[in-house]
C-alpha positions as CSV (number, residue, x, y, z in Angstrom):
1,M,0.0,0.0,0.0
2,R,1.3,3.5,-0.9
3,E,2.6,5.6,2.0
4,E,-0.1,8.3,1.4
5,A,-2.9,5.8,1.9
6,R,-1.2,4.2,4.9
7,H,-0.8,7.6,6.5
8,L,-4.5,8.6,5.9
9,L,-5.7,5.3,7.3
10,H,-3.5,5.6,10.4
11,E,-4.7,9.2,11.0
12,A,-8.4,8.1,10.6
13,I,-8.1,5.0,12.9
14,T,-6.1,7.0,15.5
15,A,-8.8,9.7,15.6
16,H,-12.0,7.7,15.2
17,G,-11.2,4.0,15.7
18,V,-11.3,1.0,13.4
19,A,-15.1,0.5,13.5
20,A,-16.0,4.2,12.7
21,T,-13.3,4.3,9.9
22,A,-14.6,1.1,8.4
23,R,-18.2,2.4,8.4
24,R,-17.0,5.6,6.7
25,L,-15.1,3.6,4.1
26,G,-18.1,1.2,3.6
27,V,-16.0,-1.9,4.4
28,A,-16.0,-4.6,7.0
29,R,-14.2,-3.8,10.3
30,A,-12.3,-7.1,10.2
31,S,-11.1,-6.4,6.6
32,L,-9.9,-2.9,7.5
33,S,-8.1,-4.2,10.6
34,L,-6.3,-6.8,8.5
35,V,-5.2,-4.2,6.0
36,Y,-4.1,-1.9,8.7
37,H,-1.9,-4.6,10.3
38,D,-0.5,-5.8,7.0
39,K,-2.2,-9.2,7.3
40,Y,-4.8,-9.0,4.6
41,P,-4.4,-12.1,2.5
42,G,-5.4,-10.6,-0.9
43,S,-4.6,-7.6,-3.0
44,T,-5.1,-4.3,-1.2
45,A,-5.4,-2.2,-4.4
46,R,-9.1,-1.7,-4.2
47,M,-9.0,-0.9,-0.5
48,E,-6.2,1.6,-1.2
49,E,-8.2,3.3,-3.9
50,R,-11.2,3.5,-1.5
51,I,-9.0,4.9,1.3
52,L,-7.6,7.6,-1.0
53,R,-11.0,8.5,-2.5
54,V,-12.8,8.8,0.8
55,L,-10.2,9.9,3.3
56,A,-8.4,12.4,1.2
57,R,-11.5,14.4,0.6
58,P,-11.9,17.5,2.7
59,C,-14.5,17.8,5.4
60,P,-17.8,18.8,3.8
61,V,-18.7,21.0,6.8
62,Y,-15.5,22.9,7.5
63,G,-13.4,22.2,4.3
64,G,-10.3,21.2,6.2
65,P,-9.1,17.7,7.2
66,W,-11.6,15.3,8.7
67,G,-12.1,15.4,12.4
68,P,-14.9,14.8,15.0
69,A,-16.6,18.1,14.0
70,C,-17.2,16.7,10.5
71,L,-19.6,14.1,11.9
72,Q,-21.8,16.8,13.5
73,P,-24.4,18.8,11.5
74,A,-23.2,22.0,9.9
75,P,-23.5,25.1,12.1
76,E,-26.5,27.3,11.2
77,W,-24.2,30.0,9.5
78,K,-22.7,27.3,7.3
79,R,-26.2,26.0,6.3
80,Q,-27.4,29.5,5.5
81,A,-24.3,30.1,3.3
82,R,-25.1,27.1,1.2
83,L,-28.7,28.3,0.4
C-alpha cells in the first residue's frame, strides 16, 4: 500500500477507531483491521483506492481535514451560506 494511503488510514483510525473508519469507508471492520496490520491475504489495491478516494476528501462541513466536528451537523451559519 502506498505511503499516502497508509498515512491517511493511520490518521483516521487513530482519531476515530477502526469501526468508525470502516463504516466511513463502507468496508467490514475485520477487513480494515487486517489491511491496517499488513495481514490482509489478498490484494489491497481496491482498498487503497477507496482509502484515497474517501479519506483524502476535505471535510464537507469545514473544508479542512476530517475530524470529529465533521460528523456533526453543519452550524447554522454554514447551512445559510449554502442556500
